[in-house]
C-alpha positions in Angstrom: -19.7 9.3 -24.1 -16.2 8.5 -22.8 -14.5 10.7 -24.7 -16.9 13.7 -24.1 -15.9 13.2 -20.3 -12.2 12.6 -21.0 -12.4 15.6 -22.9 -14.5 17.5 -20.0 -12.0 16.6 -17.6 -8.9 17.6 -19.4 -10.3 21.1 -20.0 -10.4 21.4 -15.9 -7.7 24.0 -15.1 -6.4 22.2 -11.9 -3.4 24.6 -11.7 -5.8 27.4 -10.9 -8.1 25.3 -8.9 -4.8 24.1 -6.4 -3.8 27.5 -6.2 -7.1 29.4 -5.3 -7.7 26.3 -3.1 -4.8 25.9 -1.0 -5.7 28.1 1.7 -9.1 26.4 2.0 -9.6 24.1 4.8 -12.3 21.7 5.7 -13.5 21.4 9.3 -12.3 17.7 9.2 -8.7 19.2 8.7 -9.2 20.9 11.9 -10.1 17.8 14.1 -8.0 15.9 15.9 -6.0 13.3 13.4 -7.8 10.4 15.0 -11.2 11.8 14.7 -10.5 13.1 11.0 -12.6 10.8 9.0 -11.0 11.9 5.6 -8.4 9.2 5.5 -10.9 6.3 6.2 -13.0 7.8 3.5 -10.3 7.8 1.2 -9.2 4.1 2.0 -12.9 2.9 1.6 -13.6 4.5 -1.3 -11.0 5.7 -3.3 -7.7 3.5 -2.6 -9.2 0.2 -2.5 -10.7 -1.7 -5.1 -14.3 -2.5 -5.0 -15.2 -4.8 -2.4 -17.2 -8.3 -3.6 -20.5 -6.9 -1.9 -19.5 -3.1 -3.2 -19.1 0.0 -1.4 -20.6 0.7 1.9 -23.3 3.1 1.7 -22.8 6.7 3.9 -24.8 5.4 6.6 -23.2 2.1 7.3 -19.8 3.7 6.7 -20.4 6.3 9.3 -22.2 4.0 11.7 -19.1 1.3 11.7 -16.5 4.8 11.9 -18.3 6.2 14.9 -18.4 3.2 16.6 -14.6 2.1 15.8 -13.7 6.1 17.2 -15.6 6.2 20.5 -12.8 6.4 22.7 -11.1 9.3 20.7 -14.3 10.9 20.3 -15.0 10.8 24.2 -11.7 12.1 24.7 -12.6 15.0 21.9 -16.0 15.8 24.2 -14.5 16.3 27.5 -12.0 18.4 26.3 -14.1 20.5 24.1 -17.4 20.7 25.5 -17.3 19.4 29.2 -14.4 21.4 29.7 -15.8 24.7 28.3 -18.8 24.6 30.6 -16.7 24.8 33.7 -17.1 28.4 35.4 -14.1 29.8 36.5 -14.7 31.8 39.7 -15.0 35.8 38.7 -11.9 37.9 40.0 
C-alpha cells in the first residue's frame, strides 16, 4: 500500500499546480501578519515532531491561538470594524 501511495504522489504534476495556483491567495494571506494563523499551523502540525501527547485537535489549537492573539485581534477589530462604522457628515 505504501508503494501505491508513493506512486500516486510521484504522479502529481506539481509544476502545473504551482503555475496555476500561484496567483490564488487565501483569506489568511490578506490578514495582518500577527493574525495569520498559517505560520503557527505549519509549526504545530508540520515542522515539529509529534508531541508526546499527540497533535492538538482543531478546537484546542484555535482556543489557544485566539487567546495568545487577543491584542492584535482587538487592534484589527478596532481598525476594520469599529472604524468603518463611524459615519462622516454629508457635504
